[in-house]
N, C-alpha and C positions, 0 to 999 in steps of 0.2 A: 353420290346419287347415278344410279344404272340408267343408259340410253331407252328403257323400256318403262322407267320410272320418269322418267322424263317424258316421254311420249304419252304416258296415261295420266300423268298428273292433272287433278281438277281446279281449276281458277275458281275466287272466292267470290270473284263479283258475279251472280247468276247461276256459279254453278257450271259453266262451261268448260268443254274439255280442252285444254291446251292444243295448239299444233304441235306438230310432229317436229321438233325443234334439235334432234338427233344431229350431233358433227358428221359432216361426209365420211365414206369411205377411206383407211387407211391408205397409203401407198397399195396398188396389188404387187404383183410378184413379177409382173411384166415392165413395170418400173424398177430400171436399175439401183434407185435408191433404197429399194424395199429388201436388199438382202440381209440373211441372218448378220449381225454383230456382236460383238463380244462387249458392245457398248453397254446389252444388258444388264451382264454383269453387278453383282451389289457392290463392289469397291470400286466402281465406276462412279458412284455418286457418294456425295456427303451429304451426312443425313439433316433431314431440315430442321427440326429442333435446336440440335447442336450449332447450326449456322446460324439460328436467330440468337443462338445465348451469345455467339462470337461477336456477333453485330453489336448486340447489349455491351460488350464490354469494351467495343470499340467507342461507344458512347459514351463510358466510364471514364477510358483512358484521356478525354477531352478535358477532362475532371482536372489531369493533371499537366495540361499541355500549357507550356509558362506562356505562349502566343496567346491566350484569352486572359482576358479581364479577371480579377479576381473574384467577384459575382457572378460573371457569366462560366468561371469553373464549377460554382457551386449549382448553378443550374442544371449542367450535363449530369452532376453527379444525382442530383433530384428526378431529374427527366428518365436514367437508367435504373433507379429503383424503382417509378412508376411502371417504365417498363417491364419491370422482371414482376411488378404484381400481377399485369395484366398476362403477360406469358402465362404465370399459374392460373389465372382464372379460365382461360381460355382453355391454352395448349394441353397444361401437363391436365387439367380438368377432364379435358376428353379422351385424353390416353386413360383416364383411370376408368372411367367410364367405359371405354371399351374393355379393360382389363375384367370388369365387375360383370359386364354382357358375355366373357368367354371367347370375345375374338383373338382368333389364333394366326390372322396373317402376318406376314411380313411387310415391313417397309421396303420401299423401292432399292434402299441399300441394303437391304436383307436382315434387319432387327428386329427384334421380338418387340411387343410392348415393356414387356419387364425390362428387356437390355436398354431399351430408350431411357426408362425410368430411372435405371441404376445410373445412365452417363449422366442425366439431367442433373439428378439430384447431388452426384461429386461436382460436377461444373459448376450447379449454384451455389454450393458451399463456398468454393472457390470465389466466384463471384461476388457472392455475399461478404465473406471475410475480406476482401480486396472494396468493396466500397466502406466499409466502417474504415480502415487503415487511410483510405484516401479523405474521410470525413474528418479525421484526426489530426490530416496536415492542414488543411482545410480551415479547419477551427483554430490550430495556432495562426495562421495566416489571416485570418479575420481578425484575430484578438490584437496581433502586430498594426494591424490597418484601425483599431478604435472599435469594430462590431464584434462586441462581446457577448456570448451565453454564461450566464453568470450561475452561480452554485446559490441560490435562494438562502440556506442557512447560515451565509455568510452577510448577510443584509445586517444591518443596525440603525438603530435611531430611527429620523423619519422614512426610511426605505422601507423599514419595517413594518413599520406605522402605516405605511401606505399598503405594505402587501398583505397587510390581517384585512384592512379595510375592503381592497380591494377582491379579496377572497371572498367577504361573506356576503358582498353586494353583488360581484359579477359570475363566482362560480358557484360558491354553496347551495343558491337555488334550483341550480339547473342539474346537481346531483342527486344520486339515487342509491347507499348504500343497500344491498341485499343479501340478506344469507341465504347461504346457499345449501345448507344442511339440511334432511328430512325434517319438517312435510315439505317445505320450499322445494320446488326443482331448481335444475340449474337454468339459469335466467338465458335467452337468446339474445347473440353479440352477432351485432349487425358485418357485414360484408366491411373490411378494414377495420374495425371496430377495435380499440388501444382500452384493455381496462386493468384493473389491479384484483389480484385474488390475494386473500391475506388468511392467516390461520389467527384467531381472535381467542384470547382469556377473558372467560367469565368472572369475575372472583367472588359473586355470591354464591354459585353451587361451584367452581373449581372446574368447569367445562370448559373445553376446547371447541371453539366453532368455527366455521370458514365463514368470509364473507368477499361478494364482489363490486368492486366501486367500477362503473364504466364510464369514460369520460365520453362525454355527448359528442358527435360528431362536429355540431354547429357551435361549439366551442373553441376559440383560439387557441391552438396547442403551443402556441410560441407567442409572448405575452412580451411587449416592451416596458421599461421601466419607464418612467417620466422622468424629463430632462432632455438637454440638448444631446447628451453623449448616444450612439447608436448602440443601446446595452437589453438584454433581452434575458427572460425568463424561458422553461419549459415547464408545460402543466404538469409533465409527469414529475417533475423536480418540486413541485410544490405541492402536490398533494400530501405526500407523507410527512407533511409538516403539519398536517391540520387533521390528521386522522381521530384526532381525539373530540371533533365537534362532528365528525362522521358518523363514528362508533363510541359514542360516550358511556364510560361507566365499562368499557370494554380496554385488554392491553393486547396490543399488538406482538405478537409471537414472530411470523414470518410473513412475506409479502413478496410478490414482486410482479412487473408487466408483462401481458401478452397481447399479440394479437395475431388476428386469424385474417386468410384469404378464402372465401367462399368460391364455388362452381358458379358462374357468372355468363354461360353459353346459355341458350335457350333453344327445346326442342321446340319444331314448330308441327300442329296438327295439320295434314296436307286438305283435311275435311273440314276446316274452320269455317262456320259461317257468317261470322263476322270478324275479318281481320283486325280490326281498332282494336275491339272488344278483347280478343283473343292475345294482343300484345302486351295491353293492359294489364292481362292478368300474368302472362309470362314475367312481366317487370317487375311486376310483385314479387313472384318467387323466386326470380334471380336474387334477390335481397335474402331467403331463407334454402339458399343450396347447400352443398354439402362443404367443408370443413377442407380444403386441398392442402394449406399450409399453415402452420403452426408456430409463429416468432416469438420467443422469450428472453426478456434479457437475462444477463448474465448472474442476477440476483435471485431468480427464482429458485426455490428450492425443489430437492426433489419429491418430497411429497404431494410438494401443491403440482406437480408438473405431472402428476400419477393421475391427478383428479383432472387437469384438463384434458391427458390424452383419453382418458373412460369418457367424458364427457363430450368433449368434440369426436370422439368415435372415427379418430386418425391413428395413422399406422405411426408408431415413434420413428421410421424414414422420414416422414415430413414435419415433424420438428426440428427448426432453428435456432440454436440458443448463441444469441449475437453480444460480444462486449462490443457495447455504445448504443445508438440509438435505434431502438426499433421503429419501423414506420419511416425511414430516412429522406422519404418523399417529401415530408413535412419540412425541411432545411430551406426550404424556397422560399418560405415566407420571411427570412434573413435577408433577403435580396431587397435591399432598402432603395428608398427611390432619390435621397439625398446624396448620395456617392455617385455620381455621375463618373468620375476619375476611373471605379473602377468597375464600370459596366462597357461594353459595348459602345463607340461612338452615335448619338442618332444617326437615324437613315431614313430623308422622306423620300418614297418613290417618285420618279416623272412620272410626270402625265403622259401619254404616247402626243408626239408633235400634230402627227397625222390628225386628230382629230381637233387640234387647236388651230391647225391649216385651213381646215373647215368649217372654223366659227363652232366649235362642239356639235355638228352635226355627223351623227355615227352612222346616216345611210348612206351622206356621200361621200362621205371617207371609204366605205365600204365599197360603194359603185367605183370610185375611182379604181380601186387597184385594192387585191387582196391584202390582210396584212396580220400580221400575229405580235401580241403582247406578251413580254419575259416579265412575269412576278417572281419575285416580289421589287424587281429591279422598276419597274413600270407597273402603274397603281392598277388595282383592281377596280377601280372607280369606274374604268372605260365598259369595263361591263355592267356595272349596276347602271352608271348613263344609257345604253343600249337598252336594256330594257325598259329605263323609263321614259325614254325619248319613243319606245314602243306605246307603252301605257299613253301617254299623252296625246301621239300623232293621231288627228280625224283619219289619214288615211289606211291608217293600220286596220285589219280586217281580223287578224288572228295572231296569237303567241302559243308556244308550245316549249313546254319548260321541262327537264329531268330535275328533282330533287334529290341527293343523296345525301349530302350535309350542309347545312347551313347554319348561320347564328343566330344568335337570339337576336330581337329585334332586328332582323333580318331586313336589310332595303331590298333585294330580291322579291321577297315575301310580300314584302309593302307596294312591290312595282305590279304584280301579278294582281294584288287584291284592288288597285287603284284603276288597272284596265280591263279588270270585271265588272266595275262599279260603271267605267262609263261606257259599258257596253259593247265591249270587245270579246270577241269569241277567246277565252282561256282555259287553256288545258295543263295539268300541272301531273307529272307522275312522280310521285311521292313514295319513297323506298322505305318501308317501314324497318328493313332488316338490315337497316345500319346500326354495326351495334353499337350500344352506348348511347345511341341518338336516336333511338326510338321513342323517348318519351317525348323529346322535342318535336320529331317527326308527326308524331300523332297531333301534338297541339297546332302545327301549323297547318296540316290536312284542313282540321276544322275550322282554324279561321279563314280558308281558302275558300271552303265548301259554301261558309254565312255568305261570303261574298259574292257569291253565282258563279268561283271559278270550277269546271270539273276533273274532279280530284281522281286520279285511278293510282292502284295499288299494285299493277302488273300482275307478275306470276307468283305465285305460292312458294316454287322450287327454284327461281332465277332472283337474283338480286340484280336491281337494274344500276349499275354502277358506271354507264354510258354518260358523259357531260355534253350535254345540247340544249341549244337555246335556237330556235325556227320562229322568225316573225315573218308574217306576208301582210303584205303591204301593196294597195292599188296603188297604178303607177300608170297615168297616158292609158286611161282604159284597160290595162290591165295588170294581172297578178305579179308582182317579182318577192320573191322571197331572199330573206336574209340569215345567215347561221351562224353561230357560234358553235365553235368546238372545243372543250378543254380536257387539261390531263387530269386538273385537281377541279375540287370540289367547289360549289356555287358558297362560297364562303368568306366574308369579306375580312379576318380575321386571321386565318390560317393564311389568308394569301399575303398577310404580310412578312411570313416566315418561310413559307414553301415554294423553293422554285418550280413555276410550272408555267404552261407554254398556254394562249386562248388565241386562238385563229379565227379570224372573221370573214367571210365569203359571200358573195351573193351568185356563185359558178353556180348554172342551174341546175348540173348533173350532180354537185355537193347537196344541193339546197332539195333535191327530189329525194334524194337516198335519205337524208334526213328525215324528210314525211314519212318515207317511205318503212322507217326504222321506229319513228314514230306510230303509226298505224299498226307496227306487229306489238309494241308494247300497249297500246291501247286497246286494240280492237282482234288480237291474235291474228293479225293477215300477214303471215308468211310472206314475205318478199319473193317473187319469183327470180329476180336478179334481183341487182345493184351495179349501179355503172361507176360510182368512185370508191365508195365505202365499202369496211369488212366488218360486219358485226360478228359478235360471240354469240350466242352456240351454233350461229347457222353456218357461218365460213370463215371466221376467224385463225381456227387452227390449221384447216386444209391451205388458207391461203399464207400464212406465215411460212408452212411447211414448203410450198412451191417454190417461195424467194428465196429460202433456205437454197434451195435445189437448182433453182437457178444458178445462183454464185458458184454453186459445185462443177455445173455444165461448163461456165465460163472459166473455170480453172483446169479442168479436164482436158478444153480445148486449148489451151495453151493462152487465155487473156486473163489479167489481174481478175481475182475474186476476193471480196471484201466485204466486211459486214460491221459495221458501228452499233452499238445499240447500249438505251441507258433505260434502267428502270429499278424498281424499287426490288422486287424480287425474283428470283430464276428457280424454278421448282420443277415443272416439269419435265417428267422423264422422256418422253418422245421428243422435246423440241429441243432438250440437253443432246440425246443420243443424234437426231439430226445434225445439231452443231458439231458435235464432234467427229462426224460421217466427212461434215465440211474441210473441218479441220486438217485432215489424214488425205482429202483429195486436191489440196494447195491453197482454203480460202483462209486470208489473213482476217480473224475477228479480235475485235478490242471490243471489251463490256465494261460498263458504266453502271455496276449493280451496290445498289448502298446497304440492303440487309440481305437479306437470304439468299444464299445463293448454291445450289447443291452441285452444279459443274465444277469437276476438278479440271482447272487448268495446267496448261504446260506439260504433260505426261507424254516422253515418247510414244509415239506408234498408235496415240488416241487422241491428246488434245495438244500437239506441240505447238501450232500455231494462235491457242487462243488465250489470252492474256485477261485476265479481270480485276479491276479495281474498285474501291468502293471511297466514296467523299464523302465524309462528316464534320462537318462546319457551323460555323454561324445559321447556316440556314439549312434547312431540311431537305433535301434532293429528292424532287418529287416526280417532276417531268418523266413521261415517257416518250422516247424518241426510237427510231431505228430508219439507219440507212445503210443499203444494199449499192455495191459498187454499179453494177449493171454493166460488167467487164469490162470497166472504164479502171477500177481501183477507187480509192477513196482518200480524197475528198474530190469531188469529179461532178460537174455539171450536169451530166448525164446519168447521176449517181439518183436511184430510188429515194424519197426520202418520205416518212411518215412520223405523225403526232399519234400518239393513242391514251386511252384510258385504262387500258390492262397491260397487268405485270404477265410474265410469262409462266401462270402459275394454272394449273389444272380446272381449278375454281373460275378463275379468269376466264378461259379458254371455254368451256363446259358447262358453267353453272353461271353465268353472270351474263345479263345485256352489255357488251363491251365495244367499241368501234376502234378501228383503225383508220385512219384517216391520211391520204395523199396531201403533200404539198407540192406545188410543181409552178407557183408563181414563180420566177426567175428569183427575185428579191428575197423572198422570204425561205425560199429554196436553199439562199447564201446562206441565211441568219442563221438558219437553226444550223445545216450541216457545217458550215466554217468558219461559224461564229461558237456556237454555243457547244455542240459535238465536241470540235477539236479544242477549246478551253477547258471542257470536262477531262479530257484525255492530255491535255498538258499539264492539268494541274498536280503542283507536288507538295503544296503547302500543307492542304489536308487530307490527303488520299494513303488510301491502304492497300495493300500490293494480295491478292490471295495465292498462297503457294499450294503444289501440287499436294502438299501433305493436309490441305485444309485449312491451316494458320494464316492468318495476316499477319504482314510487316509492316508497319509505318515506312512510308516512301519519305525517303531523304531527299530536303531540297536541292539542287545545282543552285552554287551561287545563293542569291537571295532568291530564289523559288518565285513560283507560279501560284497564285491562287485566282482558282476560276470565282470565287465570289467577291476579292476586293475587285478584279478585274471588271465584272458589269456592276459594280457601285461607281467604279470612276468614268467608266467609258460610256457613252451614248449610245443609243439602242438603233438599229436598223427601223425599226415600225415606225420613226419617225418621217424623214422625208424620204426615206428611200435613196440616202446617199451614199455613197461606195460603201460596203463593207472595210471595217478595218480589219485587215486581213491578219490573220493570227497563222508563224510558221510552222508547219504541218508538225503535229507535236515529234520530238524526240525522246522518245520514250523509255525511260532509264530501265522499267523493270520488264522489257522484254526479254524474250530467251528465246535461243537458236531452235 
């Protein structure tokens, strides 16, 4: 989306024009940081799509990590399969759509669309083969532990009788065998649909026919055999045993299974009059998107494959023949509850002592001092309690809340509904464009509206990704505001496995900026200034570049220049180039980037002082943190420390509502910088290091090693009573390069 498009966009509610939310001007020629640099050369950047595939390879590698329990390794493999499905649904589908549209622009790293697709195809083949090989190893290990995927053809006696009855009772009624020869057209197969294609022989006229048998998505694909043992059957293996009941009087000559992935991104009409109805229609259309990947099992004969290629209208390059299980994501159904010895030990998040010290009164605790809650080590219940207390407090006048993703049966939504029913002014900014959560968000929006909540959908061209709650309370004849800023979603389920930060404050400047941000989101009132926050797409790019430039100036003046940053993805070329320039001016830069990283670290003359690592482990690293040394180096009491909702991607900086929140309170500042960031930098048990080549290597631990996840699970958090920080030794990073 161009700056002009953004400025001229049309709002859905009332047809109002959007304000001019173009990002500020880039650096001027009078700025020494604006000198031309070779950092714009394609070789300076790692391709975004290949970096994502490298991330998913790291996820898959955890399935072979002996430090993880067996069932958790199965989970990692299932996640990697699910990730790859989504990659094809969105990223590959998007590239193919661009190619069909005749787009010829090169990527930031200098590749054409065709070159990207060819590189993706080769990397994906390698990844899928590795997934199948990993599955074979895991399957044998599971069997050794008594968790067995049986061959149903080997069942005998009572078990075979049970299978026969179970098939007729619980499977047969849901199946619909379909003839696919003229005059019957080839049936629609839904996204993720696994089906069997067959060649059948009809004796009465000696004619060959073709049939299709789709596995209904609501049927369990993995079925447990009755008994005390952990023994399972795969529906794919059961169906061939009963084809005579599905196609009576026909002889099966050939057969094989296939699975399809469809384009599941959505195109949004800018002039839509009713945003909710538009998204409902788009969700329905998503299910019928173009086929972008066809996976077939190794037994599918070539004649049947040719039929599929023709009927799915798919290029042969997008067909993947696998020796193993197609739809590997479903192996997660083998993760049984009765084998805790093969899973991570249970972990119960701590409830912050700060709230307990004030008898559960969130407002009193916040008035006493700002504090941060570190999820999942500390419970997300404190965020829920904050809103529930606001809903029931007679002195609360108004509640404002962003909702990007939340859970089914969400306690956040319930609290907002209760507040509205009790007469409070409640405003909810619901983001309908949260990919794959659109349908759930529509349901919540309607529930909220029925209760009297003012539901706003924000800008059609901008996703609202900021995580803010604002509570306005009457105290001693005046209004006082309380704010919560988060790095993660208001989702109590993901908060148990995502590492995120929740920052609570009643600082007037933070709260005024939160109110201005809500006014921008709901009333399109562009704030003339912000005292503490920086928000995208108005100021965040400019402010990040200025902060990086400040470190450059410190370094050029002979003072220590240092940047620590933690995020999910680093893609934006302008930010990458600014980091390159800072590195060569003497700034020491350490980055913890879990997923995509287009920056190429450790290259002499370009990024020699930049180091990048990725942490993949029990919890999904999700918090966004950035620390600038402010001329003192890091760690430092004078460092500028921020938490954020945004990754360093163009979409976050230019096409989303995002926040960058300064952390000034000494205790919180110390916790975020000295405890959380240092622990992430020190981790060598679950870390991967990005090499200048763009490849990742697993970091070998020194001695027993240090794991950030284990550290935070076993050490009390600072957000309790404000006790002194447990100092971590400044990280001796073994992956540093001179």
